[in-house]
N, C-alpha and C positions, 0 to 999 in steps of 0.2 A: 051234937055235931051236925052242922048243916053242909050240904053239898051245893057247891056253886057251879052252875053249868056255864062254861065258856062258849062264846059263839064259834061256830065252825069257820075255819079259815079256808078260803078257796085258793088253791095253787094252780096257776096256769102254766103249763109246760109246752114249750114250742120246740119243735125239732127243726134245726137249720142245717141244710146240707153244706158241708165244708167244700170250699172251692179247691179245685185241683191245683197243685203246685205247677207254676209255669217253669219252663226250662230256663236256666241261667244264661244271660246274654252279656257279651263284651261291648256291645254298641254304646251304652252310656259312658263307659270308661274311655272308649276311643274318642268320643266327642269331647270329653273333658280334657284329654291329652291334646287334642287338636286346638282347643281354645287356649290352653297354656302355651302351646308352641306359637300361636299367633301373637300372644302378648309378648313373648320373648323376642320374636322377629320384629315387632313394632318398636320395642325398646331399643334394640340394636340399630335399627334404621334411623330412629330419632337421634341416637348418639352420633352416627356417622353423617347424617344430613340434618344438622341443626337448622332451625328457622332463623334466618338473618333479617335484620332490619337495616334499612338504608336511611341515611340522614346527611344533611349538609350543614357543616358547622361554620360559623363566621368567627374567625379568630384574628385578633390584632397581629399584624406582621412585625417581626423583630428584625430590622435591617442591620446587617453586619458591615463592618468597614470593608472597603474595596480590597481585593487581593490581586496580585500580579503573578503571572506565570510566563515562562519562556522555554522554548525548546529549539534545538537546531537539528537540521536534517540534511545529510549530504546529497548533493545532486549527482545522480549516476548517469553519465552520458551514454546515450544509445546511438547517436548519430556518428557517421564516419565521413571525414573529408579526405579525399585522395589527392595527393600531390604527385603528379606524374614524374617519371625519371627525366632528368635533363642532361643535355650534351655538354661536355666540357669544351671550352673555347680557348684559343690562343693565337699566336702569330708565328708564321714560318718565314725564315730569312733565306732568300735565294741569292746565290753568288755565281756570276758568269765569268769564266776565265777565257772564253772564246772571243774572237774578234767579231763574231756574228751575234747580233741581238736575237732575242727569242721572245715569243709570245706564249705565255703559260695559260692554258685554258682553265676555266672554272670547272670544279668537280674532279680535279686530279687527286688521286688517293695515294698517300704515302704511309708506310708501316714503320712503327718504331721498333726498338730493340726488344720490347716485351710483347710484340705482336699487335699492339693497339694501333688501329688505323685511323688516320685523320684525312679529311677531305677539304680542299680549298673552297672558299666561299665566293671567290670572284676570279675573273681572268686578270692577269698581271703582265705588264711589259717589263722584260728584263734586258737592260741595256748591255751592249757589248763591252768586253774588257778592252783596256788600252794600256799605253805605257804608264799612265797615271795610276792604274790599279784595276781591280776587278769591277765589273758591273754588278750593282747590288739593287735588290728590290725586296719588299716585304708584302705578304698577303695574309689575310685572316683565314683561319681554318677552324674546323670543329671535329670532335671525335665522331666517328661513324656510328658507334653504338652508345646509347645513352647510359649513364651510370657513373659511379665513382671511379671505375677503372679508366675512364677517359682523362683523368687528371694526371697526365704524364709529367715526369720531371723534365727539367731543362736538358737539352741535348739527347733526349730519348730518341728523337729523329735526327739522324746524322748520316745522310745518304749522298751518293754521287749519282747524278742523273745524266746519262749520256757520258761524254768524255770530259766536259769542262764545267758542268753546272753542279753546284752543291746546295743541298736543302737541309736546313737545321732549324730546330726550335731553340732559340737562345734563352727562352724563359719557359717556365712550366705552364701547362694548361690548367684551367680552373673552372669551377662552376658545374662540374658533373655531379649529379646527385641521383641516388637510387629512388625508386618509387616509395612513397611514404603514405601510410593510412593512419590518420590522426583522429582519435575519438573527439567528438565535439558535443556540446550541450545543446539540445533542441528546446524549443519552447515547451514541448510536451514534457521533457525531463524536468524543467523548472516547475511546471504545474503539478507534476506527480510528487515532487519533494514537498511542495507547499501543502498538498492534500495529506501526505503522510504526517507532516508536522501538525496540521490541524487536528487530525485524528488523535495523535498522542496528547495534544493539549486538552482536547475534549475529555479524554479519559481521566486526566489529572483533575480537571476542573469539576467534573460531575461527581467525583468522590467526596467533595467537600460538603455541599448542602444544596438547597433549592435556589436556582437563579432568580434574582429579583428582576433583572433586565438582561437582554442579550449581551454577551460579552463583546468588548471592542478589541479587534485584532489589528496588528500591524506586522508587515512582513518586509524583510530586506534580504537581498542576495549578495553575497560577498565570498570571493574565492571558492566558488562551486559549493557553497553551503547556504542553505536557506535558514534564516533566523526568524522565528515567529513568536511574537509576544501577545499576551492577552490580559486584559483587565476585566475582572468580574466582581459583581456585588451580589452577595447572597442574602437570603432571608430565611429565618428559622421559625419554628412553631412547635407546639406540643399538643398531643391529644391523649386521652386515657389509653392505658396499655391494652385494654381489651378491644379497642377499635382498630380496624384495618383501613388504612387510607387507600382510596382507589383513584382519586383525582384531586389536583390542587390548581387553583388559579388565583392570581393576584388581582385584586380590584381596589385601586387606590392604595390605602394603607392597611387593608384587611385581606386576609386569605379566606377564600371559600373552599373548604375542605370537605370532599365527599368521603364518607366513611361507611363501613358496614360493620355490624357486630351481632353477636348472638342475642336474641331476644330473651330477656330474663322473665320467668313466669311471675305473673302478678299474684300476690298473696292477698286473699280476701279473708278478713277477720269477721266472723259472725258471732255476735253476742246473743 
């Protein structure tokens, strides 16, 4: 039996000092939460404030047949015309039974049975009576106070003046009127009614579609009513539903339509 001697193996032993444990810190966790919160806020902001793109589309206009509208608007009068009160007028008949003629002066006042006073408009000569009969003269007169009460009936005045002169109104007085305030239509009233009718027509017309051209209007006034008619031609168009129209203008037979829409993300395919 032989003994085989193996070479000696050298073992190196190193002593390494273990590092001391550091105290536990929440700072990394805080920064991670802050980053997550920022991402959530950015996502919410992007959802509420999307990125819009602006574009002008050139679209062929589709002209519609002309349409006609009409409205009527009453004219409300605001003016006032005043007709002053007027005096009633009539004739007095004077009879003289005396043999002496008399001169009746202007402005002589006589009162009727109902207390209405009348005054003579002129002086009058009253001839004397004779064997052939009484002296007779007539003179115009009017009611002292203006108004309807001056329209006295016949023989409302039946008086004896002195001893032999008689004053009577053989016919009624007429023409006495009370003061009257009548509403009248002013030019401003007519213009106001036209403007109101125009506003009402514009509301009806704008509900239809886009105007191709300005509407043609005609107005007429009859029996305190304004009639306004309007002929309009419209044009129509269509854009994708995701676009919002901001402005439209007609150029020839085409419409230039300004639109805004949310920009769609571009998808990039990488092979």
